[in-house]
N, C-alpha and C positions, 0 to 999 in steps of 0.2 A: 404496103403492108395492110392486109385486111383481117382484122382480129374479130373473132366471135368470143364473147365473154360468157362463160357458164357460171351461174351462181347457185350452188346446191342449197336449198332451203327446205328440205324435207325432214330434217332431224327433229327428234322429240325434245331435245334440250332438257333432259331429266335433271342434270346437275344445277340448272337454273331455278328449278322449282315449278310451281303450278302455273304461273303466268306465262303469257306469250313473249318469249325472249325477243324475237325479231320485231315485235310490235312495240317494244319499249320506246318511250319518248326521248328523242335526242334533239333538243332545240325546236320542238314543235313538229318533228317528223319522225316516223317510225325508223328503227334501226335499219331494217331491210331497205327502205327507200334511201336512206343516207348512203348505204353501200352501193346501190345501183347508180346513184348520182356521181360516184367516183369516176365512172366510165362513160356516162351518158354523153358528155360533151367532148370526149377525146377524139381527135381526128382519125386515129388509126382504128378505133373501135367502130365497126359497121353494124354489129348486131349484138344483142344481149338476150340470154335465155335464163329465166329464173325457174328452177325446178322445185315445185312445192310438194306438199304431202299428198300421196295418192290414195291412201286407204285409212279409214273408210271413205267412200265417195263423197259423203257430205262434208268431210273435213277438207277435201280438195276444193269443193265448191265454196266453202266458207273462206278459204284462202283466196280464191279468185275474187270473191265479193269484197273482201277487205282490202286487197292490194291491187287487183287487176287494173282498175281505171288509172291509178297513179303510175303503175309500172308501164302501162300502155302509153301514157303521156311521155314517158322517158324513152320510148321506143323499145321496151323490153317485151318479150314473148313469154307467157307463162305456160309451163308444161307440167305433167305429173312426174314426180321423182320416184325413188326406190322405196321399198318397204322396210328394209333392215339396215343395210350398209350404205355408206356414202358412195362407194364406187358404183352401186346400182343406180343412184341418182344421176351421177355424171354420165353413165352409159346411156341412160334414158334420154338425157339432154343431147348427147352426141348425135342421136338419130335426127335431130332437128337443126343441126348446124348447116348453114347455107353452103352450097357446093363451091361457091367462089371464095370462101374463107381460106386464107393462106395460113393463119395461125389461130390457135385456140388458147384462151386464158381461162383458168379455173380459179375462182376466188371465193373464200368463205363468206357466207352471208353475214356472219357475226364479226366481220373485220371492217367496220366503217371508218377506221382511222388511218388508212393508207394515205400517205402524203403524195402530192403531185410529184415531188422529187423522186420518191421511191418508184412510182409508176413509170416515170420517164426512164429511170435507170433500168428497170426490168424490160420495158418494151424496146429500148435502144439495143440492149444486149440480145434480145430475141430476134432482131433483124439479122444478126450475124451468126447466131448459135441455134442449134436445133431444139434445145430444152433448157430453160432458165428458171431458177427458183431464187427468191430472196431469203437470206439467212441472217441470223444475229449470233454472235459468239456467246458461248455460255461462260459467264463469269463466276458463278457460284460453284461450290464443291458439290459433286454428284456422287450419290451413294446408291447402291442396290440393296433393297430391303427383302427380308424373308416374306413368304406368303402368309404365314400364320401370325395372327395378332393376339396379344395377351390383353385381357381386360381386367381392370380392378376398379374398385370404388374409392373415391376420395373421401377421407374421414372428415366429417363436419365438426367444427369446434363449437357445437351448440347442443348441450345436453338436453335442454328443454325441447328443442325442435325434434331431436332424435326420439325423445320419449313420446311425443305426440304423433310424429309421422312415420317412425320406424325407418324403413329403407326408402320410402317414397320421397322423391326430391333429391336423393343423393346423386352426385355427379359420377358418371362412369367414364373412365379414361381408357383408350385403347393404345397399345404400343407394339411396334413391330421391330424385331431385331435387325441390326445392320449386318449384311453379309459381306459387302465389299465397298471400297471407295474406288470410283472409276476415274481413270486418267482422262481429263477433259481436253487434252491436246487435240486440236483440229475438230473437236465436237462443236456442233452448231445446232441452234433451234431453227426449224424450217417455218417459213411463213407463206402466205399467198399474196398476190396472184402468182401462180405458176404458169408459164407460157411455153407453148410447144408448137412446132410445125404441125399443121393440121393432120397431115398424113401420118406422122409419127405417133401422135396421141391416139388416133383411130386404130392404128396397128396394135398399139399397146392394149387397148380395150377389146381388141378382137381375140385376145388369148382365151383359152378355154377356162383356165383357173385364175380368177381375180381375187380369191379369198385372201384375207390378211392385209390387203392394201390399205394403208392409213392415209396415203396421199397419192396424187397422180404420178409424181416423179418416180415413185417406187415401182410402178408398173412399167415405166419406160426403162428403168434400170434392169428389170427382169429380161428385157429384150437384149441386154448387153450394150445398149446405147448409152453414150455419155450424157450426164446431166451437169450443167454448169451453175455455180452459185454466185450471186452478186450480193452486195451489201444490202441488208434489210433495214428495218427501222424499229427500235424498241417501242415506239408509239403505235405501231401497227399490231396491237394486241388483239387476241380473239376473245370476245366476251363469252365466258362460260358460266360464271356465277354472278350473283348480284353485286359482289365486291368488284368484279371486273367492270360492271356497268358504271360504278362510281368512278373508277379509274378512267374509263373511256370519256365520261363527261368532263373530267379534269383535262384530259388530253385535248379534247375539242373545245375546251373553254366554254362549256355549256352548263347552265344551271338545271337542277332537276325540276320537273313540272311542279307547279304550285299546287298544294293540297286544296281540295274543295273545302269551303267553309263547313264547320261542324254541323250546322243545321241543315246542310244539303247532302250529307254523306249517306243518309239512309232513306 
């Protein structure tokens, strides 16, 4: 088994805020590096491709300057990703997959918590099946909401503050109506890495219309090919918000970086 791992790292991470999500400190190493390390020493992984931001050009150059040397140390190649959608980034990376790769794995750059047991399970299944994804069962009640939100202000129980500030400082709350409760039987949440036979994934990405694809397996499904699910891991969460970062540090049993002394902050 000769696996090439593609790690899309070109996203803007708008829900995380202004700071560089993939550069967040996890035990003294950036999140992106932690993610690459999951695969760097695995026997079946022969190559790793990290697809960074392509536009503007200086952003890609800054990405290479920040991560290139460390990624190179781990045997990873850095390429330019897509400008808008995730599938564009994966498609760009596919052009750099070595010809001798028998399988291609795609893993989110912001999932540094995948355990060795999970990776073993996915790769072992991929030796026998054409397309494998890890999933976790949905335990919570699922509801579909309406698109329109209603907004209202929370009344403050402080007459003096109201007199001074008026509407300034009042809390606004948005609420959306519930349209339906979804039957969660056989519903699962999909994780990565998703692993495919190389020829199958390349064929899926050769389709003319790739729009609307939120993961790689969905493109394989469009071909009419079967995708098989194996047990995932709740600890293999994707860091999307600052709150997720705190959870990930707890999962990895890592402390947040120590703050600089007050007299050195400015």
